[in-house]
C-alpha positions as CSV (number, residue, x, y, z in Angstrom):
1,M,82.8,131.3,94.6
2,E,86.7,132.7,95.0
3,N,89.2,130.2,94.8
4,N,90.6,132.2,97.4
5,W,88.6,130.8,100.2
6,F,91.2,128.3,102.4
7,N,94.0,131.8,102.4
8,E,91.8,132.5,105.9
9,L,91.0,128.9,107.0
10,P,92.3,128.4,110.7
11,L,94.7,125.4,110.0
12,A,98.1,125.6,108.1
13,I,98.4,124.8,104.7
14,T,101.8,124.9,103.2
15,V,102.4,123.6,99.2
16,C,105.4,122.5,97.9
17,N,106.7,120.9,94.6
18,T,108.5,117.7,93.9
19,E,110.9,119.1,94.5
20,G,110.2,120.9,97.8
21,E,109.6,124.0,97.3
22,I,107.5,126.0,99.1
23,L,104.9,127.2,96.7
24,Y,101.7,128.8,99.1
25,M,101.4,129.1,102.2
26,N,98.3,131.0,103.8
27,K,98.0,132.7,106.4
28,K,97.4,130.5,108.9
29,S,100.6,128.1,108.1
30,A,102.5,132.3,107.5
31,T,101.7,132.5,111.2
32,T,102.7,129.3,112.3
33,F,106.3,129.8,110.8
34,E,106.7,133.7,111.9
35,K,109.8,133.3,113.1
36,Y,111.3,131.7,110.3
37,G,109.9,134.3,107.9
38,A,106.9,133.3,107.6
39,D,105.2,133.5,103.6
40,K,109.2,134.3,102.9
41,L,109.6,131.2,102.5
42,I,107.1,130.8,99.5
43,G,110.8,130.0,97.4
44,S,113.0,128.0,99.9
45,N,112.7,124.1,100.2
46,V,111.1,122.9,102.9
47,L,113.9,119.8,102.8
48,D,116.3,123.6,104.1
49,C,113.5,123.5,107.1
50,H,113.9,120.4,109.2
51,P,116.6,118.3,110.5
52,E,117.3,114.2,110.4
53,P,115.8,112.3,110.1
54,A,112.3,114.4,109.4
55,K,114.4,115.5,106.1
56,S,115.7,112.0,105.2
57,M,112.2,111.5,105.4
58,L,110.2,114.3,103.2
59,E,113.3,113.4,101.2
60,S,111.6,109.8,101.1
61,M,108.1,111.2,100.5
62,L,108.7,113.5,97.2
63,V,110.1,109.9,96.0
64,N,107.8,107.7,96.6
65,E,104.5,109.6,97.1
66,N,103.2,108.5,100.0
67,T,101.2,110.2,103.3
68,N,102.0,110.9,106.3
69,S,100.3,111.8,109.4
70,Y,101.3,112.7,112.7
71,T,100.2,114.0,115.6
72,I,102.5,116.6,118.1
73,E,102.2,118.2,121.1
74,K,103.7,121.6,121.6
75,N,103.5,124.5,124.4
76,G,100.3,122.9,125.6
77,I,99.1,122.4,121.9
78,K,98.3,119.7,120.3
79,K,98.4,119.5,116.7
80,L,97.1,116.9,113.5
81,I,99.5,117.0,110.6
82,Y,98.5,115.9,107.3
83,Q,101.0,115.3,104.5
84,T,99.9,113.9,101.2
85,P,100.9,113.6,97.4
86,W,99.0,116.4,95.5
87,Y,98.1,116.6,92.3
88,E,96.4,118.1,88.9
89,N,94.8,116.3,85.6
90,D,96.8,113.2,87.7
91,V,100.0,114.2,87.5
92,Y,101.7,114.0,90.4
93,M,102.3,117.9,91.7
94,G,104.5,118.1,94.9
95,Y,103.0,118.0,99.1
96,V,99.9,119.8,100.6
97,E,100.8,119.9,104.5
98,L,97.9,120.7,106.8
99,S,97.9,121.2,110.5
100,L,95.2,121.9,112.9
101,V,95.1,122.0,115.9
102,I,92.6,120.0,118.7
103,P,92.0,119.2,121.7
104,M,94.2,117.2,124.0
105,E,92.1,114.6,124.6
106,M,89.5,113.5,121.9
107,K,86.1,111.8,120.9
108,H,86.4,109.1,118.5
109,F,83.5,107.6,116.4
110,K,83.3,104.0,115.6
111,R,81.0,103.5,113.3
112,N,79.7,100.8,110.7
């Protein structure tokens, strides 16, 4: 199995380092941010892509290594955004953001 299976997943994956430099975008991420330069954003800083107060929140996340998740709705599409630190050999390396389309009304199961 090749290590690039995630490149064609139907969800956006964006990865940055501890300084906020974008290191990787899969195809869906590049398509999502096409009007901002698509994969030409690789090498730029994720902080430069966000206005306040999101920029300050991301700066804090980069320092404090906390996870952030929320849903958004834009143009009739609802998405789950999940931002979490990533590690390599237990060393903090930066953040990964997953963005996936979810149904407007979503089932929720509570399991014991």
